[in-house]
C-alpha positions as CSV (number, residue, x, y, z in Angstrom):
1,M,164.2,46.7,26.9
2,R,163.6,50.3,26.3
3,S,166.5,52.7,26.3
4,H,165.8,56.0,27.7
5,S,167.8,59.0,26.3
6,T,167.6,62.4,27.6
7,T,168.7,65.5,26.1
8,Q,170.7,68.2,27.6
9,L,171.0,71.7,26.7
10,T,174.6,72.8,26.6
11,T,175.7,76.5,26.2
12,S,177.8,77.3,23.4
13,S,181.2,77.7,24.5
14,Q,181.9,80.2,21.7
15,Y,179.3,82.5,23.2
16,V,180.7,82.2,26.8
17,D,184.4,82.9,25.4
18,S,183.4,85.8,23.5
19,R,181.5,87.1,26.6
20,M,184.5,86.7,28.8
21,Q,186.8,88.4,26.2
22,T,184.4,91.3,26.1
23,D,184.3,91.6,30.0
24,E,188.0,91.2,30.2
25,S,188.5,94.2,27.5
26,V,186.0,96.4,29.3
27,N,187.9,95.9,32.5
28,I,191.1,96.9,30.7
29,F,189.5,100.0,29.5
30,I,187.9,100.8,32.7
31,G,191.5,100.3,34.3
32,F,193.4,102.5,31.6
33,S,190.9,105.2,31.9
34,I,191.3,105.4,35.8
35,L,195.1,105.2,35.3
36,I,195.1,108.0,32.8
37,L,192.8,109.9,35.2
38,M,195.0,109.7,37.8
39,V,198.2,110.6,35.7
40,I,196.6,113.8,34.6
41,Y,195.5,114.7,38.3
42,A,199.0,114.0,39.6
43,G,200.6,116.0,36.8
44,F,198.0,118.8,37.1
45,N,199.0,119.0,40.8
46,I,202.8,118.8,40.3
47,Y,202.5,121.5,37.8
48,K,200.7,123.9,40.0
49,K,203.2,123.3,42.7
50,H,205.9,124.0,40.2
51,R,204.3,127.2,39.2
52,A,203.9,128.2,42.8
53,A,207.7,127.5,43.6
54,V,208.7,129.7,40.3
55,L,206.4,132.6,41.3
56,C,208.0,132.3,44.9
57,Q,211.5,132.5,43.5
58,Q,210.5,135.6,41.2
59,I,209.0,137.4,44.1
60,A,212.1,136.9,46.2
61,S,214.4,138.0,43.5
62,L,212.4,141.1,42.7
63,E,212.2,141.9,46.5
64,K,216.2,141.7,46.7
65,L,216.3,144.1,43.7
66,W,213.9,146.6,45.3
67,H,215.8,146.5,48.6
68,L,219.2,147.1,46.5
69,N,217.5,150.0,44.9
70,I,216.7,151.6,48.4
71,K,220.0,151.0,49.6
72,K,221.6,152.8,46.4
73,R,219.1,155.7,47.1
74,K,220.0,156.2,50.7
75,A,223.9,156.2,49.8
């Protein structure tokens, strides 16, 4: 009786594991990059709104002073 032996190629589990870890680290890097960009974008928009509000307050206070000066000159 002859025994038939077959050889099967197996992939190195070390290679697969290292590739999965690389893919996960790339995904994490991309995720953090997107998150950082979103935070910067939101911060920039909040800063612009804050500066607009401060400018409106400054304009309003200057207009009040201007109207007070006009009333004092008339009196």
